[in-house]
N, C-alpha and C positions, 0 to 999 in steps of 0.2 A: 650216638648210635654205636660207637666203639664199646661203650659200657653195656650194650645189650638192649637199649631202648629202640623202639621203632621210630622211623624218621618223623612221622606226625607228632609223636609224643615229645621227641627231642626239640622239634621246632616250636611247639607250644610252650615248653619249659623255658627255652631261651627267650621267646617273645615276652613271656610273663616276667622273666628276670629283668629285662630292660624296662618294661612298663613299671614294675614295682620300684626298681632302682631310681628311675626318672622321677616318679612321684615323691619318693622319700627325699631325693636331692632337692626338688623344687620346694618341698615343705620345710626341710631342715637346713639345707644349704651348705653343709660342711662334709665333703666326701670322705675325709680322713676319719671324722667322727662316726659317720655311717659305717665305714669299714670296720672300725673298732666295735661298733654295736653288734655286728653280725659275726664277728670272729671270736669264737670260744677257744680258749687254750686247748690244744690237742684235738680240735674239731675238724670237720670236713673243709671249711673255708680256710682255716689255717694250713691244712695239708696242701690244698690247691695253691695258696699264695706262696708257700715255701717252694714248690716246684717252679712256679713262674719266676720267682727270684733267682733260683738256681740256673735257670735258662736265660737270664738276662732280659726278660720281657720289658721291664721298666726302661732299661737302656734302649731297647729296640723301639719302643714307642717314642721316646725322646728324640732319637735319631730320625724317625719317620716324620715327626712334626717339624724338625729343623730342615729336612730335605724338602718337604712340601712348602715350607715358608720360603726357602731359597728359590725354589722353582716359581712360586707365585711372584716373588720380587722380580725375577728375570723376565717373566711373561709381561708384567706391568711395565718394565723398562722397554721391552720390545714394542709394546703398544704405543708408548709415548714417542718412540723414535719414528714410528710409521705414521703418526698423525701430524 
């Protein structure tokens, strides 16, 4: 929407992005290869990925997964103690 698209169009595009990506991943199975397939040098995907890397998104996702894992472990341990 920030780029000027109406909310319904933005939501439909994001939905189809995930549907298509999921189908390709299920069919081909290699996320890094899929990313390479859709990333043309100097293209729109490359530009977006460059900004994500500049802002440390990969690191943020890794930290989020590790935080969720640690919390899951703590919750499991708490459940074991209470039974």
